[in-house]
TORKOL-28204 format. One record per residue (C-alpha): residue number from 1; residue in three letters; x, y, z. Coordinates in pm, whole numbers. Layout:
<rs>
R  resi  resn       u       v       w
R   NUM   ala       X       Y       Z
...
</rs>
This chain:
<rs>
R  resi  resn       u       v       w
R     1   met    9647    6885    7323
R     2   pro    9947    7175    7294
R     3   glu    9952    7338    6984
R     4   gln   10323    7348    6860
R     5   his   10471    7603    6687
R     6   thr   10857    7700    6559
R     7   gly   11070    7961    6435
R     8   gln   11324    8122    6582
R     9   lys   11166    8496    6581
R    10   asn   10912    8376    6751
R    11   thr   11134    8156    7010
R    12   leu   11304    8471    7140
R    13   met   10981    8672    7149
R    14   gly   10814    8409    7337
R    15   val   11086    8378    7581
R    16   leu   11103    8786    7641
R    17   cys   10726    8738    7770
R    18   tyr   10837    8569    8076
R    19   leu   11110    8779    8171
R    20   gly   10875    9034    8354
R    21   pro   10877    9382    8165
R    22   leu   10999    9242    7936
R    23   val   10679    9126    7805
R    24   ile   10637    9486    7680
R    25   ile   10921    9420    7354
R    26   ser   10713    9115    7221
R    27   phe   10383    9289    7241
R    28   leu   10507    9585    7060
R    29   val   10712    9333    6808
R    30   ala   10502    9036    6762
R    31   lys   10194    9061    6907
R    32   asp   10017    8972    6531
R    33   asp   10151    8631    6542
R    34   pro    9950    8399    6747
R    35   phe   10204    8225    6916
R    36   val   10378    8445    7078
R    37   lys   10069    8667    7189
R    38   tyr    9948    8317    7367
R    39   his   10257    8351    7519
R    40   ile   10263    8732    7566
R    41   lys    9927    8673    7801
R    42   gln   10103    8369    7999
R    43   gly   10377    8644    8125
R    44   leu   10108    8931    8169
R    45   val    9937    8730    8414
R    46   leu   10277    8665    8570
R    47   leu   10356    9021    8570
R    48   val   10028    9131    8721
R    49   ile   10101    8854    8983
R    50   ser   10423    9000    9040
R    51   ala   10330    9376    9084
R    52   ile   10033    9279    9333
R    53   val   10257    9077    9543
R    54   trp   10491    9354    9512
R    55   val   10316    9624    9617
R    56   val   10100    9404    9887
R    57   ser   10472    9302   10027
R    58   met   10512    9728   10106
R    59   thr   10228    9737   10322
R    60   met   10208    9451   10431
R    61   trp   10613    9352   10593
R    62   gln   10539    9119   10810
R    63   phe   10462    8822   10587
R    64   trp   10771    8871   10396
R    65   met   10835    8494   10390
R    66   phe   10552    8419   10245
R    67   tyr   10567    8637    9960
R    68   gln   10925    8508    9897
R    69   leu   10725    8163    9870
R    70   ile   10511    8333    9593
R    71   asn   10806    8480    9392
R    72   leu   10940    8161    9428
R    73   gly   10623    7991    9251
R    74   ile   10607    8301    9009
R    75   phe   10962    8231    8918
R    76   ile   10873    7849    8859
R    77   leu   10606    7890    8651
R    78   ala   10804    8121    8425
R    79   val   11070    7898    8383
R    80   leu   10790    7648    8288
R    81   gly   10700    7901    8038
R    82   ile   11007    7932    7851
R    83   ile   11048    7535    7845
R    84   asn   10702    7581    7646
R    85   val   10812    7829    7470
R    86   val   11148    7643    7359
R    87   gln   10984    7276    7273
R    88   gly   10697    7513    7081
R    89   lys   10440    7471    7285
R    90   glu   10102    7693    7361
R    91   ala   10037    7493    7683
R    92   pro    9868    7708    7979
R    93   leu   10079    7738    8293
R    94   pro    9971    7550    8578
R    95   leu    9710    7727    8837
R    96   val    9726    8076    8660
R    97   gly    9742    8021    8310
R    98   gln    9348    8000    8223
R    99   phe    9365    8383    8333
R   100   gly    9540    8505    8016
R   101   lys    9236    8455    7798
R   102   his    9098    8785    8036
R   103   phe    9364    9030    7869
R   104   asn    9214    9134    7538
R   105   ile    9541    9204    7267
</rs>
């Protein structure tokens, strides 16, 4: 069962984790908080996937529609992550959440 956590500062820092490069703010301010640290890792997974999709789409623009679908999926996962933060949960994101454990923070 996912862990639950509360706290206004932690919620704000957790939400920032899912807003692309703003994950850096959460990392600099609250990386010592286990709740925020968990969401930093999840946010970094999404950021890395976004960067890879962006780089690949610059070289293979013929598949732009496919890349837009991936970007929509990333957006949906970010919204799910934000919902988890607001609810105080540490639940992995579908499909990509298990990759967060590979970030050593």
